[in-house]
C-alpha positions in Angstrom: 176.5 76.2 109.7 179.4 77.1 111.5 182.5 78.3 109.2 186.0 76.8 108.9 187.2 80.0 111.6 184.4 79.0 113.4 185.0 75.7 114.2 188.1 76.4 115.2 186.4 79.0 118.3 184.0 75.9 118.6 187.5 73.4 119.5 189.2 76.5 121.9 186.1 77.1 123.8 184.3 74.3 124.1 180.3 75.8 124.4 178.1 74.2 124.4 174.3 74.5 124.2 170.3 73.0 126.2 167.9 74.7 123.8 164.4 74.5 126.3 161.1 75.5 124.3 163.0 74.7 120.9 160.3 74.8 118.2 162.1 74.6 114.3 166.1 76.1 116.5 166.0 79.6 115.7 167.7 79.6 118.3 169.8 76.4 118.4 170.8 77.7 114.2 171.9 81.3 115.9 173.9 79.2 118.3 175.0 76.8 115.4 175.9 79.6 113.4 178.1 80.8 115.6 180.4 78.3 116.1 178.6 76.5 119.7 177.5 73.2 120.4 174.1 72.4 120.5 173.1 69.4 122.4 169.8 69.2 122.5 167.2 70.6 121.9 163.3 70.3 123.6 160.5 71.5 123.2 156.2 69.1 123.8 155.5 69.9 120.0 156.1 66.4 118.5 155.9 68.2 115.2 159.2 70.8 115.5 161.5 67.3 115.6 161.8 66.8 112.3 162.4 70.6 111.1 165.0 70.4 114.7 166.8 67.4 113.6 167.0 68.1 110.1 168.8 71.5 110.7 170.5 71.7 113.9 173.6 69.2 113.6 174.5 66.5 116.1 172.2 67.8 118.2 168.8 65.6 119.8 165.5 65.9 119.8 163.5 65.7 123.2 160.0 65.4 123.0 159.2 66.1 126.7 156.9 68.8 128.3 158.6 71.5 130.9 156.2 70.9 133.5 156.6 66.9 133.9 159.9 66.6 132.5 162.3 67.0 135.6 166.2 68.0 136.2 167.9 63.8 136.8 166.2 63.3 133.6 167.7 66.0 131.6 171.0 65.3 133.6 170.8 61.1 133.0 169.8 61.5 129.0 172.4 63.6 128.1 175.0 63.6 130.6 175.5 66.8 132.2 177.7 67.5 134.3 176.1 70.2 137.4 178.3 73.3 138.1 179.9 73.2 134.0 181.3 76.2 133.4 181.1 75.6 129.5 177.0 75.0 129.9 174.3 76.8 128.7 171.5 76.5 128.8 169.6 78.5 126.8 165.1 79.8 127.9 162.3 81.2 125.0 159.2 79.7 126.5 156.3 80.9 123.7 155.4 84.0 124.6 151.8 84.7 123.8 149.8 85.2 127.0 152.4 88.2 127.9 151.9 89.4 123.9 149.9 92.6 123.5 149.6 90.7 119.8 145.3 90.0 121.3 145.6 86.0 121.7 143.0 83.8 123.7 144.6 83.6 127.2 142.5 82.1 128.6 144.2 79.0 126.4 147.8 80.5 126.8 147.7 80.6 131.0 149.8 77.8 131.4 152.5 79.6 128.7 153.1 82.3 132.0 155.1 79.9 133.9 157.4 79.0 131.6 159.3 80.1 133.3 159.5 79.8 136.8 160.4 76.0 135.0 163.2 76.8 133.4 164.1 78.0 136.5 164.4 74.8 138.4 166.7 73.3 135.5 169.1 77.0 135.6 169.0 76.3 139.5 169.9 72.4 139.3 172.7 72.7 136.7 174.4 76.0 137.4 175.4 76.6 134.1 177.8 79.0 133.1 176.1 81.2 131.2 171.5 81.5 131.0 169.9 83.2 128.0 166.3 83.7 128.1 164.3 85.5 124.7 160.4 87.0 125.1 158.4 89.3 124.1 159.4 93.0 126.2 155.0 92.1 128.2 157.7 89.5 130.1 159.7 92.2 131.4 156.9 95.0 132.0 155.3 92.2 134.1 158.3 91.1 135.4 156.8 90.8 139.9 153.4 88.6 137.3 155.9 86.6 135.0 158.7 85.7 137.6 161.9 87.1 135.7 162.0 89.2 138.8 162.7 86.8 141.0 164.5 84.9 138.8 166.8 88.1 138.6 166.6 88.5 142.0 168.4 84.8 142.4 170.9 84.7 139.4 172.8 88.1 141.2 172.3 85.9 144.6 174.4 82.7 143.0 176.9 85.5 141.6 176.3 85.5 137.9 176.0 89.1 136.0 173.0 90.4 134.9 171.6 92.2 131.5 168.5 92.2 130.4 167.1 94.6 128.8 164.6 94.8 125.6 166.7 95.3 122.0 165.1 95.8 118.3 167.0 92.6 116.2 167.2 95.2 113.7 170.3 96.3 115.1 171.9 93.1 115.2 171.5 92.0 111.3 168.2 91.1 111.3 165.9 93.2 108.2 162.6 93.1 110.6 161.1 96.2 113.4 161.1 93.0 116.2 161.4 93.9 119.7 162.6 91.3 122.0 163.4 90.7 126.0 166.7 89.4 126.4 168.3 88.3 129.5 171.9 87.1 129.1 173.7 86.2 132.6 177.2 85.1 132.8 178.5 83.7 136.1 182.0 83.1 134.5 183.1 87.0 134.7 181.9 90.2 136.1 181.2 91.7 132.6 177.5 92.1 131.8 177.1 91.1 128.5 175.0 92.6 125.6 174.4 91.0 121.7 176.7 92.4 119.7 176.1 94.5 116.9 175.7 94.5 113.2 178.2 97.3 112.3 177.5 99.4 109.0 174.1 100.0 107.5 170.3 97.8 108.7 169.5 95.3 106.8 165.7 95.4 104.6 163.7 94.4 102.8 165.2 94.5 99.4 168.8 92.8 100.4 166.9 89.5 101.1 163.6 89.2 98.8 162.7 90.4 95.8 163.6 89.0 92.4 167.4 89.9 93.0 167.0 87.9 95.5 166.1 84.4 93.9 162.3 84.4 94.8 160.5 84.7 91.0 157.1 86.3 90.6 154.2 84.0 91.6 150.4 84.7 92.1 148.6 84.5 95.7 147.7 80.7 95.7 151.4 79.5 94.4 152.4 75.7 95.2 156.2 75.0 96.0 156.7 71.3 96.7 160.2 71.6 96.6 162.3 72.3 99.9 162.5 76.9 98.7 159.0 76.6 99.7 158.4 79.1 97.9 154.3 79.1 98.6 151.8 81.2 98.8 148.4 81.8 100.5 146.0 81.9 98.6 143.3 84.9 98.0 139.5 86.1 97.3 139.3 87.8 94.6 138.2 90.6 96.7 141.3 90.8 98.5 143.5 90.4 95.1 141.0 93.8 93.4 142.2 95.9 96.8 145.4 95.4 96.6 145.3 96.0 93.0 144.9 99.7 94.0 147.0 99.3 97.3 149.8 101.4 96.0 153.4 100.2 95.7 156.1 99.6 97.5 154.9 101.0 101.7 150.8 101.5 100.6 147.7 100.3 102.7 144.0 100.5 102.7 143.9 104.3 102.4 143.1 104.1 98.6 140.2 102.3 99.1 139.1 103.2 102.5 135.9 105.4 101.2 134.5 102.6 98.5 131.4 100.9 99.5 132.8 98.1 97.7 135.6 97.2 98.6 136.3 98.5 102.2 135.5 95.4 105.6 133.1 97.5 107.4 135.3 97.5 110.6 138.1 99.6 108.5 134.9 101.4 106.1 136.1 105.5 106.4 138.5 104.7 109.6 141.2 107.1 108.7 143.7 106.0 111.6 143.2 103.0 113.2 144.7 98.9 112.0 146.4 101.2 108.9 148.8 98.5 108.6 145.9 96.0 107.9 146.7 94.9 104.1 149.6 97.0 104.1 152.2 96.2 101.4 156.3 96.1 103.0 158.1 99.0 102.1 161.5 97.6 100.4 163.9 99.9 101.7 162.2 99.6 105.3 162.7 96.8 108.0 159.6 94.8 107.7 157.2 95.0 110.2 157.4 91.8 113.1 156.4 88.5 111.2 154.1 87.3 113.7 152.2 83.3 113.2 149.8 84.8 110.8 152.1 86.5 108.1 150.9 84.4 105.5 147.4 86.3 106.0 147.4 90.2 104.7 144.3 90.3 106.6 146.7 90.3 109.8 149.7 92.9 109.3 151.0 94.7 107.2 152.8 91.2 104.9 151.3 92.3 101.8 154.6 91.6 99.0 155.4 95.1 98.2 154.8 95.2 94.8 153.4 91.5 93.9 149.3 91.0 94.1 149.6 88.3 97.5 151.4 87.8 101.3 154.6 86.7 101.5 155.6 83.1 100.5 156.8 81.3 103.2 160.0 81.3 102.6 160.3 85.5 102.3 159.1 85.5 106.0 162.2 83.1 106.7 164.4 85.1 105.7 163.4 88.4 106.5 163.2 85.7 110.6 167.7 85.4 109.1 167.0 81.5 108.8 168.6 80.9 105.4 167.5 79.6 102.3 168.2 76.0 102.4 167.0 75.9 106.4 164.6 72.4 105.8 161.3 73.0 107.3 159.7 69.7 107.9 156.1 70.6 108.1 152.3 69.8 106.9 150.9 72.5 106.3 151.3 77.0 105.4 150.1 77.8 108.6 152.1 75.0 110.6 155.0 76.2 109.0 154.0 79.6 109.4 153.7 79.4 113.4 157.4 78.0 113.6 159.3 80.9 111.7 157.1 83.5 113.5 157.7 81.9 116.9 161.8 81.8 116.7 164.3 83.9 117.5 165.9 85.1 114.2 169.1 82.9 114.4 170.9 86.3 114.0 170.2 87.6 116.5 170.4 84.8 118.3 174.2 84.9 116.2 174.6 87.7 118.0 174.2 86.9 121.6 176.7 84.0 120.8 179.3 85.8 120.2 179.5 88.3 123.0 179.2 84.6 125.1 182.6 83.4 122.8 184.2 86.8 123.3 184.3 86.9 126.4 184.6 82.9 127.2 187.4 82.6 125.4 189.2 85.9 127.6 188.3 83.8 131.0 189.6 80.2 130.0 
């Protein structure tokens, strides 16, 4: 929750957010932590409702599909005003289609049009600020994604637009994660950028491990408390692999030539997929926390020392969710999907700080 100082700022600036494609609330949480009032989150996945409402204070969860929901329905439901300088519309749409990670393009093809659906609401409400966050692939294919036309329209409407790729490790997130970020501002003539973190970049060691309140556990450990230090199970062959894997950044090279341990597709391969089954390094940022971070076969998601994948809560804090953020989910896979798809809250806060400063200088 926002601290007393931030609450004071909130009363002064009057900014408020509607968060489209809000999922479990990563972006909303970061905005809230900066002292911006979150009015509502919108998502087609009803499974996000309990998590969102448990963490985003006073916000309404609107269960709606962007392809069917209308601008007038949103206007009526939230009593929104058009041309409101204090309004921030955020659109962090699901990004499977544009991701470099192999996905089923046919299943995710609908997601490539979500930016255009979000644009309808921006055109109708003409808010003071617009935020879009997504994978870099949207920028690389900006004509096909609709980003090019959206930026051109924003410019024509008098918005000053920042659109670039940022690595969240520069913004207080202990993770190597590159994201497209668009911030459009029609309140001033300033191009707004996320506010960088001051000081040393955070690493894995700064947020997980026994010294950070994460007790040692085995693969398959179940934590029924809200802390959710829950770990996926492992077959014995994977435990044997981790036993041979060097601690603090080791990889499958330890058994790459072993007939019994090396996966057939990786045997004797010294060059490719070295992160698969690998351990994180203590004193580096983690790799991108994906929706499959609970599985060591899907990347460098093994604990730096323990013979297991990182836990759900460890993945969450690497995404900069607070330790007391409550995930109301029903399975490891569902929780990991919500965490991996999220905008890291600290990165969202860095965006919010830029907007708050601009708004206070303009009013």
